[in-house]
C-alpha positions, 0 to 999 in steps of 0.5 A, spaced: 507 507 459 505 500 460 499 499 465 500 494 470 493 490 470 495 484 474 490 486 480 483 483 481 477 485 478 472 486 484 465 484 483 463 488 489 466 493 493 465 494 500 471 499 502 476 495 506 483 497 505 488 492 507 496 491 506 499 485 509 506 483 510 508 488 505 515 489 503 517 496 499 523 499 496 522 505 491 524 503 484 530 508 484 533 505 490 531 498 491 537 497 496 534 501 501 527 498 504 522 503 506 517 498 509 518 491 512 512 486 514 508 492 514 501 491 516 495 496 515 487 495 515 482 500 515 475 497 515 470 499 511 466 506 513 472 508 518 477 513 517 484 513 519 489 518 520 497 516 518 501 520 523 509 520 524 515 524 523 518 527 517 520 521 512 517 516 516 513 513 510 506 517 511 506 519 503 508 512 501 503 508 505 498 513 501 501 512 494 501 504 495 493 505 497 492 509 491 496 504 487 502 509 484 507 503 487 506 496 487 509 492 493 515 488 492 512 483 496 506 482 501 499 482 499 494 488 498 487 488 498 481 493 497 474 490 497 
C-alpha cells in the first residue's frame, strides 16, 4: 500500500486543528459530495463535540482529521 507523504512536517506542534473550505467525496462514490466548503477550527487545548443525525458526516470529519482520507480540495492544518 502506498502511503501519502505529501503533508507538511511540523517543527513544533501546538495542537490546533483546522479544516478550511474542504470539499470531500469518498473514493468509491466520487459523484456524491459529502462536504462542500466545510470549515472547522478546534483551538489548541480545547475540546469539541461533533453532533448530528445519522449520515450527517460526523465520522467523516473524524476520518479527515485522522488523515484516513484526504480532502478533494481545500486546506487541512494541524499544528
